[in-house]
N, C-alpha and C positions, 0 to 999 in steps of 0.2 A: 470465471469471476474473478471481481476485483474488490467487490464490497463485503466487507462481513462485520459481525457483530459477534463478541465474544463475553461470556462474563468474568469479571475480573473480581478475585477477593482482595478486600481492602483492609489491612491490618493496622488499628491506628497505633501511633507510636507516642511515647511520653512527650514528645518536644512539641507536638500537635500535628507532625507530619503522617506519612502515610508509609506502608509498605505495600506492595500492589503486585499480585501474581495471578497468571493466566494458567489454572490447572489444565487446561487441555491442549497447551502447547508448552515443548520442551525449552526449556532455558528463557522462557518468557516470563519475565520479571522488572519491577523498577521502584521507585520510590517517588514521593514529592513532600516536600514542605508543607503544604495544605492541600484543600482538597481541590481547588483549582489547578494547581501545580501537577497534583497526582493525575488528576484527568488527562491533562497534556502531556504528560509524561508516557501514560500508558496507552494512550492514541500513537503516540509515536512507537513506543516499543512493541506495539502489536502489528502495525504496520510493517516496522521494519523485519520482523518475524516472520510474517505471513508473505512478505517479498520475498525473503531469501528461501520461502517453502517452494513459493513458486517458480524462482530462478534455479533451483535446483532439481526441480520436478520432483519434489516431496507431496506426499497424499497431506491435503491438507483435510486435517480431522474436523468432525461436525461438532460443534458447540454442543456442551454437556447443558441439561436441562438445570434450571437456576435450584430446583427441588433436590437434585441429586449430587450437591456438592454439601461435603460436611465443612461445618465453620467453627471457630472457635469463641470464645466469650469476646466480645466487642466488635468481631469483624462483620462485616458485611459486604453482598456482592452488587456491583454496577457493572450494566453491560456498557461495553466500548466498541465504538463503531470506527472503521477505517476504510480508505480505499486507497489500494495499492497503486491502481493506476494514475492517481494524484500524486502520489509517492514519486513512480516513474519519473513523470513530468517534471518534478521540481529537482530530482537529483540524478536522473540518468538522462539528461540533454545533451551528452555530448554527441557532436555531429561524426555520422560515418558516412565513408565513401563507397558507393555503390557502381557498379558498372552495369549498365544495361543495353540491348540494342534495340535500334527502332529502324524502319526503311529509312533509306537516305533521302526519298523525296518527302516524309514527314519532319525529318531533320532540318532540311533545307526551309519547308514551309514555317518550323516553329523560330529559325533563326532569323527569316526575313521578319517575322512579327516582332521580333524582340523579345521572346518569352522565355521566361526563367525556369527551366527546367527541373531545378531543384525544388522549388515552390511547389510548381504543377504536382509535381510525383509525390509531395507530401502533402497536398490538398487533396488527391486521390485517394492515397493510403488512408487519411482520415477517413474520408467518405467511406471507403470501403470497411473498415474495421468500425465503423461506426460511433467515432468519437468527436 
């Protein structure tokens, strides 16, 4: 799964900004100068932390129910959604070399048609993983 939504606790600061924490995720907190900035920063940190969980093979916790989160005076909850696959596409797009084996006749036929092996493999993989 690459799409998530988690509750974030927004704490208003004296300067008009917000401190933001995700109680379900260790080390997942940020801040924003205003609500718009806070929401953007919250999405960014949530995506980065969950991407790290996925990459490290850590179990991704189930998001808490809004009613189970204790709030201090002035705090409020806002759910933040993210997509770690979109993050990977943007920031983890380095080309990697792969070696593969195909029958000689198929190689010759593809070369004769001036086919781009890398492009075809990418298209086939995207189709296979349904992206």
